[in-house]
C-alpha positions in Angstrom: -29.9 -33.6 21.6 -33.0 -31.5 20.9 -34.0 -28.5 18.7 -34.6 -25.7 20.3 -36.8 -23.7 18.4 -37.2 -19.7 18.7 -40.7 -18.1 19.6 -41.4 -15.3 16.8 -42.6 -13.1 19.4 -39.5 -13.1 21.4 -37.4 -12.0 18.1 -36.8 -8.2 18.1 -36.5 -6.7 15.3 -36.3 -2.6 14.9 -33.9 -0.4 16.4 -37.2 0.8 18.7 -37.1 -2.6 20.2 -33.8 -3.3 20.5 -32.4 0.5 22.4 -35.3 0.1 25.0 -33.2 -3.0 25.7 -30.4 -1.2 27.0 -29.4 1.5 29.5 -27.9 4.8 27.6 -24.1 4.3 26.7 -22.0 5.9 29.4 -18.1 7.1 30.6 -15.8 5.1 29.2 -17.5 3.3 25.6 -18.3 7.1 25.5 -14.4 8.6 25.0 -12.5 5.4 24.3 -13.5 6.8 20.4 -10.8 8.5 18.3 -11.0 9.1 14.9 -7.1 8.6 14.6 -4.5 6.4 16.0 -3.0 8.4 19.3 0.7 8.0 20.7 -1.0 5.0 23.2 -2.9 3.5 20.8 0.1 3.3 18.4 2.4 1.4 21.2 -0.4 -0.7 22.1 -0.9 -1.9 18.1 2.9 -2.3 17.7 3.4 -4.0 20.6 0.0 -6.9 19.6 1.5 -9.8 18.5 -2.1 -11.1 16.7 -5.3 -9.1 15.3 -8.4 -9.9 13.6 -9.6 -9.0 10.6 -12.8 -9.1 9.4 -14.1 -8.1 5.6 -17.4 -8.6 3.7 -17.3 -9.8 0.2 -20.1 -10.8 -2.1 -20.3 -14.9 -0.2 -20.1 -12.9 3.4 -18.1 -12.0 6.3 -14.9 -13.5 6.8 -12.4 -13.9 9.7 -9.0 -13.7 9.0 -6.9 -14.7 11.8 -2.9 -12.4 11.6 0.0 -12.6 13.5 3.8 -12.3 13.7 6.0 -10.5 16.1 5.1 -7.9 17.5 5.7 -5.1 15.5 4.6 -6.6 12.2 2.0 -3.8 11.7 3.2 -0.3 11.5 1.6 2.7 12.2 2.7 4.9 9.5 0.6 7.9 10.7 -1.7 8.9 12.8 -4.8 7.4 9.7 -3.1 4.8 8.2 -1.7 0.9 9.0 0.4 -0.9 6.8 0.0 -5.0 7.5 2.1 -7.5 5.2 0.3 -10.3 3.7 2.0 -12.8 4.9 2.6 -16.8 2.6 0.1 -18.4 4.2 -3.2 -21.1 2.7 -3.0 -19.1 -0.5 -6.9 -18.6 -0.4 -6.5 -14.8 -0.3 -10.7 -14.7 1.0 -9.6 -11.2 2.8 -8.1 -9.8 -0.2 -10.9 -10.7 -2.5 -13.3 -9.1 0.2 -10.9 -6.3 -0.3 -11.3 -5.8 -4.1 -15.2 -6.2 -3.6 -15.8 -4.3 -0.8 -12.4 -2.4 1.3 -14.1 -1.1 4.7 -12.7 -3.9 7.3 -12.7 -4.6 11.0 -9.6 -5.3 12.7 -9.3 -6.3 16.6 -6.0 -6.7 18.1 -4.9 -8.7 21.2 -1.8 -8.5 23.2 -2.0 -12.3 24.7 -2.8 -11.9 28.8 -3.8 -8.7 28.1 -7.6 -7.6 28.9 -7.8 -4.7 26.9 -8.4 -4.7 22.9 -7.8 -2.3 20.2 -10.4 -2.1 17.9 -9.6 -0.7 14.3 -12.6 0.2 11.6 -11.7 1.4 7.9 -11.0 1.0 4.6 -8.1 -1.2 3.1 -6.2 -1.3 -0.2 -3.9 -4.0 -1.6 -0.2 -2.5 -3.0 2.4 -4.3 -4.9 4.8 -1.7 -4.2 8.3 -3.3 -4.5 9.4 -1.0 -1.7 6.5 -1.6 0.7 6.7 -5.6 0.3 10.8 -5.1 0.4 10.2 -3.3 3.7 8.1 -6.2 5.6 11.6 -9.3 4.6 12.1 -11.6 7.3 14.4 -14.0 6.9 15.2 -13.2 3.3 10.6 -13.6 2.2 9.2 -10.7 1.7 5.1 -10.8 2.3 4.7 -12.0 -1.5 7.0 -12.0 -4.3 6.1 -8.6 -5.7 2.9 -9.4 -3.8 0.1 -7.2 -1.5 0.6 -5.4 1.1 -2.1 -4.1 3.1 -2.9 -0.1 3.3 -5.5 0.4 6.1 -7.1 4.3 6.5 -8.1 3.5 9.2 -12.0 5.6 10.3 -12.9 5.0 14.0 -10.3 3.1 17.2 -12.7 1.7 19.8 -10.7 0.5 23.0 -12.6 -1.9 24.9 -11.5 -3.2 28.3 -12.1 -6.2 29.8 -10.9 -7.6 32.7 -7.4 -9.1 32.7 -7.5 -13.4 33.0 -4.4 -15.1 32.1 -1.8 -12.3 33.6 1.2 -12.6 32.1 4.2 -10.0 31.5 3.3 -7.4 28.8 5.2 -3.7 28.3 3.0 -1.2 26.3 2.1 2.3 27.3 -1.3 2.8 28.4 -3.5 5.4 27.7 -4.2 7.6 30.9 -8.0 7.8 31.2 -7.1 3.9 31.6 -5.0 3.2 34.4 -7.6 3.1 37.0 -9.3 0.5 35.5 -6.6 -2.0 34.9 -4.8 -1.3 38.1 -8.5 -2.8 39.2 -7.1 -6.0 37.2 -4.3 -6.4 38.6 -1.7 -4.1 36.7 0.3 -0.8 37.2 2.4 1.5 36.3 2.8 4.0 33.3 2.9 0.7 31.0 0.9 -2.3 30.9 3.0 -4.8 33.6 2.2 -7.5 34.9 3.9 -10.5 36.4 2.9 -14.5 36.8 
């Protein structure tokens, strides 16, 4: 394999140079952003069995996969998500990062759906027994007296992508997404697509 070198003449190193490469943002990219979790976004988050959690700490950045049965992430209110920290490998990289810097980003996915929801905010870690006990599954709390993650949403962004692997999914769709989803083969007031 031949190593590729990048000429310094072609590196983009300023905002001005970057912005000259792209047109102005338009349409859905401007209206899909909100500072709270709306009803339809809540339904999508609660239907998602998976999200990626990005955090940063003194040793760099981390992106951790999180998954469980749909509904494992709870929307406490329009600004707060409650997320259990299930038993895992005990590396606690993400939790260490949150102690260092509470800023996080989450990307929620529903397999087979070309839509995602991104949530940016600040996280706190709680050992409140009432909270951890509320997440018990098969007699196991997320941790024995262990952490639950509270996310205070700052920004919600919903990027749309063409569906590539249709499966049956049901979750309410924000009205402004209907036309885009119909173009991908989806129909109705919910995300419904048969294999």
